[in-house]
N, C-alpha and C positions, 0 to 999 in steps of 0.2 A: 760714264756710261761703259759695263763691262760686256756687252754684248749677247746677255741672256735672252731680253728680249726678244731679241732677234732669231737667236735660235729658238727661242718658245713658239714664235711667231711662223716658224718654217714646219713646227708640226699639224699646223692648223692650215698648211697652205699646199697639199701633196705634189701640184707639179712644179713648185718652186723646190721641194724638197727631193724631187726626182730628178731635178734639172742640176742641182748643186752637187748631190750624191754622184751624179754620173760626169761630171768635169773632174770632182774628187777622185773617182776610180779610175778615170781615164789619164789623170795629171798630167795634163797636156791641152793646149790652147782648142777650142771646138767651135763650128760653126752651128747656128742654130737649128739647119738643115740636118749634120751630122747625128744632133743632139735628139731631134725630133724622131729622125730613122731609127733610133738607137733606143728609144724608150717607146714609139708606137705611138707618139701625140702630134698634133699640127704644127706647122713650123708656128702659129699663129700664138698658140698657148706654151709655144716653147720661150716667141718672144717676150711675151707678156712677163712671163716667170725672169727671165733674165732682167728685163727693166726691174722689177720688184727687185730681183737680189742685187743688182746693181746698186739702187737706191739705198740698200743697207748694207753696202759697202762689202756684200761677201764676193762680188767678181769683179774682174778687170775688164773693161772692152779693150782687146787689142788692135783691133781694126774691125772696118765696118760688119755687124753679123761674126766676128770672132770672139768669143770669151774665153777667161781660164779664172779658176776661182783664184780668190786672194789669200787665202790663208795657208801659213805654211803647214810642211807634211808633218810636222809633229800635232798640229793642231787639226791635223785635216781625220784622226783615229781619234781625238774627243769626238770631233763634230759627227762623225758616226755614229760613236758609242750614243750620245747625249740623240740621234734625231731615234734612233733603232729602239730607245726605251721606250 
């Protein structure tokens, strides 16, 4: 699988897209509470988005409630471009 299906599904899942881009932009591990505060979303909405992103292999769970995006720095530029089209 080339991952394009996961990327295309993010275009349709706004909260997942926002959460992933937040992690990419901060380039560090963040808690669901930090992400929720940054994006103006509920913690529950962020947790659901993180769960789905984790299942798609796009984020890693560092510890309980702490996540980091899973792609490398070079791919983050491509991902941002792809999602903003």
